[in-house]
C-alpha positions as CSV (number, residue, x, y, z in Angstrom):
1,M,75.2,60.1,220.4
2,T,76.1,64.4,219.9
3,D,74.7,67.3,220.2
4,S,75.9,67.4,216.6
5,A,74.5,64.1,216.0
6,L,70.9,65.2,216.8
7,P,68.6,66.1,213.8
8,E,67.8,69.8,213.6
9,N,64.3,70.3,214.6
10,T,65.0,69.2,218.0
11,A,67.3,72.1,218.7
12,T,64.2,73.9,217.5
13,A,61.6,72.2,219.3
14,D,63.8,72.9,222.7
15,A,64.0,76.5,221.5
16,A,60.5,76.5,221.7
17,D,59.5,74.6,224.9
18,A,61.7,77.0,226.7
19,I,59.8,80.3,224.7
20,A,56.6,78.5,225.7
21,D,57.6,77.8,229.0
22,A,57.8,81.7,229.2
23,V,54.3,83.2,228.2
24,D,51.6,83.5,230.1
25,P,49.8,80.1,230.2
26,E,46.1,81.4,229.9
27,L,47.4,84.1,227.1
28,R,48.8,81.4,225.1
29,G,45.5,79.2,225.8
30,R,43.5,81.7,224.1
31,A,45.9,82.6,221.6
32,L,45.9,78.7,220.5
33,D,42.2,78.3,220.5
34,G,41.8,81.3,218.7
35,I,43.9,80.2,215.9
36,L,42.0,76.7,216.1
37,L,38.7,78.5,215.5
38,L,39.9,81.5,213.0
39,L,41.8,78.8,210.5
40,P,38.9,77.4,208.9
41,Q,37.6,81.2,208.4
42,V,40.6,82.0,207.1
43,L,41.6,79.6,204.6
44,K,38.1,79.4,203.4
45,R,37.3,75.9,203.5
46,E,36.3,73.3,206.5
47,L,39.1,71.4,207.7
48,P,39.8,68.6,210.0
49,E,40.8,68.4,213.8
50,I,43.9,70.1,213.8
51,S,46.3,69.2,216.4
52,E,48.9,71.2,218.4
53,N,51.9,70.6,216.7
54,A,50.6,70.9,212.8
55,C,52.5,72.6,210.1
56,L,51.1,76.0,209.7
57,F,51.4,75.4,205.8
58,D,52.2,72.0,205.3
59,E,49.8,70.6,207.0
60,V,47.5,72.8,207.3
61,G,47.9,74.9,203.9
62,L,48.9,78.7,205.0
63,T,50.6,81.0,203.2
64,S,51.9,84.5,203.3
65,A,48.7,85.9,202.8
66,S,46.6,84.2,205.0
67,T,49.3,84.0,207.6
68,L,48.7,87.9,207.8
69,E,45.0,87.8,207.6
70,L,45.1,85.3,210.0
71,I,47.7,87.3,212.9
72,L,44.7,90.4,211.7
73,E,42.5,87.9,212.4
74,L,43.5,87.0,215.9
75,E,44.7,90.4,217.0
76,D,40.6,91.3,216.5
77,H,39.4,88.5,218.6
78,L,41.7,88.8,221.4
79,D,41.4,92.2,221.5
80,V,45.1,92.8,221.6
81,Q,48.5,94.0,219.0
82,I,50.8,91.6,218.5
83,D,54.5,92.6,217.4
84,V,55.1,90.6,214.7
85,E,58.7,92.9,214.2
86,G,60.5,89.5,215.8
87,I,58.7,86.4,214.2
88,E,60.2,84.4,212.4
89,Q,59.7,80.9,210.5
90,D,59.9,79.1,213.3
91,D,57.1,81.0,215.5
92,L,55.3,79.7,211.8
93,R,56.5,76.0,212.2
94,S,53.4,74.6,213.8
95,V,49.6,76.1,215.7
96,G,51.7,75.3,218.6
97,T,54.5,77.5,218.3
98,L,52.0,80.8,216.7
99,A,50.4,80.2,219.8
100,G,53.3,80.6,221.6
101,F,54.9,83.5,220.1
102,V,51.4,85.6,220.4
103,A,51.4,85.1,223.7
104,G,55.1,86.0,224.7
105,H,54.4,89.2,221.9
106,V,51.5,90.5,222.9
107,I,52.5,94.9,223.3
108,A,51.4,96.5,226.3
109,E,48.5,99.1,226.2
110,D,49.7,102.2,227.4
């Protein structure tokens, strides 16, 4: 099978895995826990158990507005500032990709 015959999401998943490997695993774990804790609060409803691979929009029901609220709440929860300037759709694909983005885009305090 050639690379062009691979499903498009395989390349995206590989890129997400590479990013996840490059971030602080402790911070990524804290971000993941925070996302899972804050999602029901942000969405204002109980959620079934959510996996790290759960799609934020299709499975969890996040919207553009609730994504912004989640990131702001996550900054407060983790006591960090997140640089969202470079956030892309793939970063919001799943709970895990968002945790990886957060861990890789914390703005250092001066």
